[in-house]
C-alpha positions in Angstrom: 0.0 0.0 0.0 1.3 3.4 -0.9 0.4 5.3 2.3 0.7 4.4 6.0 -2.5 2.6 7.0 -4.8 4.4 9.5 -4.8 2.0 12.4 -8.1 3.5 13.7 -10.0 2.3 10.7 -11.1 -1.3 11.1 -12.9 -3.2 8.4 -15.3 -6.1 8.6 -15.8 -7.9 5.3 -16.9 -11.2 3.8 -19.9 -12.7 2.1 -23.5 -11.6 2.5 -25.5 -13.3 5.3 -22.5 -13.9 7.6 -23.8 -11.8 10.5 -21.7 -8.7 9.7 -24.6 -6.2 10.2 -25.6 -7.7 13.5 -22.0 -7.6 14.8 -21.6 -4.0 13.7 -24.8 -3.0 15.4 -23.5 -4.7 18.6 -20.3 -2.7 18.3 -22.4 0.5 17.8 -24.5 -0.4 20.9 -21.3 -0.9 22.9 -20.3 2.7 22.1 -18.0 2.3 19.1 -18.2 4.4 15.9 -19.5 2.4 12.9 -19.6 3.3 9.2 -22.6 1.6 7.5 -22.4 -0.6 4.5 -22.8 1.0 1.1 -24.4 -1.8 -0.9 -27.7 -2.2 1.0 -28.4 1.5 1.3 -27.6 2.1 -2.4 -29.9 -0.7 -3.5 -32.7 0.6 -1.3 -32.2 4.2 -2.6 -31.9 3.1 -6.3 -35.0 0.9 -6.0 -37.0 3.8 -4.4 -36.1 6.2 -7.3 -36.1 3.8 -10.1 -32.3 4.2 -10.6 -30.0 2.0 -12.6 -27.1 1.7 -10.1 -28.3 -1.8 -9.0 -26.1 -4.9 -9.1 -28.5 -6.7 -11.3 -29.1 -3.8 -13.7 -25.8 -1.9 -14.1 -22.9 -3.4 -12.0 -20.5 -0.6 -13.1 -22.8 2.1 -11.9 -23.4 0.2 -8.7 -19.6 0.0 -8.1 -19.2 3.8 -8.8 -22.0 4.5 -6.2 -20.2 2.3 -3.7 -16.9 4.0 -4.3 -18.5 7.4 -3.6 -20.1 6.1 -0.4 -16.9 4.6 0.9 -14.9 7.7 0.2 -17.5 9.8 2.1 -17.4 7.3 5.0 -13.6 7.8 5.2 -14.1 11.6 5.4 -16.7 11.2 8.1 -14.4 8.7 10.1 -11.6 11.2 10.0 -13.6 13.4 12.4 -14.4 10.7 14.9 -12.3 9.9 17.9 -10.9 6.4 18.6 -11.4 3.3 16.5 -14.0 3.3 13.7 -15.5 0.0 12.5 -16.4 -0.2 8.8 -19.1 -2.4 7.3 -16.9 -3.1 4.2 -14.3 -0.8 2.7 -12.9 0.5 -0.6 -11.3 -2.9 -1.4 -14.8 -4.4 -1.3 -15.6 -2.4 -4.4 -12.7 -4.0 -6.2 -13.7 -7.4 -4.9 -17.2 -6.8 -6.2 -15.9 -6.0 -9.7 -13.6 -9.0 -9.6 -16.5 -11.2 -8.7 -18.5 -9.9 -11.6 -15.6 -10.6 -14.0 -15.4 -6.8 -14.7 -12.2 -4.8 -15.1 -11.1 -2.6 -12.2 -10.8 1.0 -13.3 -7.5 2.7 -12.5 -9.3 5.3 -10.3 -10.8 2.6 -8.1 -7.5 0.8 -7.7 -5.9 4.1 -6.9 -8.6 4.9 -4.2 -8.0 1.5 -2.5 -4.3 2.1 -2.5 -4.5 5.8 -1.5 -6.7 5.3 1.5 -5.6 2.2 3.4 -7.3 1.0 6.5 -5.7 -0.9 9.4 -3.6 -3.7 7.9 -5.6 -6.4 9.8 -9.1 -7.0 8.3 -11.9 -9.1 9.9 -13.4 -11.6 7.5 -16.8 -13.2 8.2 -17.3 -16.2 6.0 -20.9 -17.2 5.0 -22.7 -19.1 7.8 -25.4 -21.4 6.5 -27.3 -21.5 9.8 -28.0 -17.7 9.8 -28.0 -17.1 6.0 -31.2 -15.6 4.6 -32.2 -13.8 1.4 -34.3 -10.6 1.3 -35.2 -7.7 -1.0 -31.6 -6.4 -1.1 -29.7 -9.7 -0.6 -30.7 -11.8 -3.6 -27.5 -14.0 -3.7 -27.7 -17.7 -3.1 -25.5 -19.3 -0.4 -23.0 -20.4 -3.2 -22.8 -16.8 -4.4 -22.2 -15.7 -0.8 -19.3 -18.1 -0.7 -17.8 -16.8 -4.0 -18.3 -13.2 -2.7 -16.3 -14.0 0.5 -13.5 -15.6 -1.6 -13.3 -12.6 -3.8 -13.1 -10.2 -0.9 -10.4 -12.3 0.8 -8.4 -12.5 -2.4 -8.7 -8.7 -3.0 -7.7 -7.7 0.5 -4.7 -10.1 0.5 -3.7 -8.7 -2.9 -3.6 -5.2 -1.4 -1.4 -6.4 1.4 -3.9 -6.8 4.3 -3.7 -9.6 6.9 -7.0 -11.5 7.3 -8.4 -12.4 10.7 -11.3 -14.8 10.2 -14.2 -14.3 12.7 -15.4 -17.7 13.7 -19.1 -18.6 13.7 -20.4 -18.2 17.2 -23.2 -16.5 19.2 -23.2 -12.7 18.7 -21.8 -11.9 22.2 -18.8 -14.2 21.6 -18.1 -12.7 18.2 -18.3 -9.2 19.7 -15.9 -10.2 22.4 -13.6 -11.7 19.7 -13.6 -8.4 17.7 -12.9 -6.3 20.7 -10.2 -8.5 22.1 -8.5 -8.6 18.7 -8.8 -4.9 17.9 -8.8 -3.2 21.2 -6.3 -5.0 23.4 -6.7 -3.9 27.0 -9.8 -1.9 25.8 -7.3 0.8 24.6 -6.4 0.8 20.9 -2.6 0.4 20.3 -1.9 1.9 17.0 -0.9 -0.6 14.4 -1.0 -3.6 16.7 -3.3 -6.6 17.2 -2.8 -9.5 19.6 -3.3 -12.2 17.1 -2.9 -15.8 18.3 
């Protein structure tokens, strides 16, 4: 990565239906700053206005909308104290395009390199027991697995270290994230206690 990673910015990524949203809501309820996922909100907004930036209508427009969302989230996070947890990050946009078999535009690659997060990224693989489809999440479980693989591949290619979050009850997963990212309840810049 071309710039020093911001150790306050912690990303949770993976496939859909892995419990990411519930975990981030639990982090928010515990008093931590959270940046919401781009994809679901963009789909809801585009569906409401009859827009084309939907993954099943115009994947490139959808990726551009996600890019703008993630860049704005980074600006908002810059003004927040302490660690900030992201429901996906800029590399997820690249992973999405990779998953679709689409080329990654130079400006999107540049954004992912120009604005690095903490070098450790939490990966939540699809979990069949909790996986459900809905209006915004139309992927099958097999597609969720392919999505997770694309995200992991993309983050590794960009030089991130993956920490896999094991399937477990929400409280255990919350404790795992906090213990891994906030040793001693106080963030130590650039460090994780990874076993």
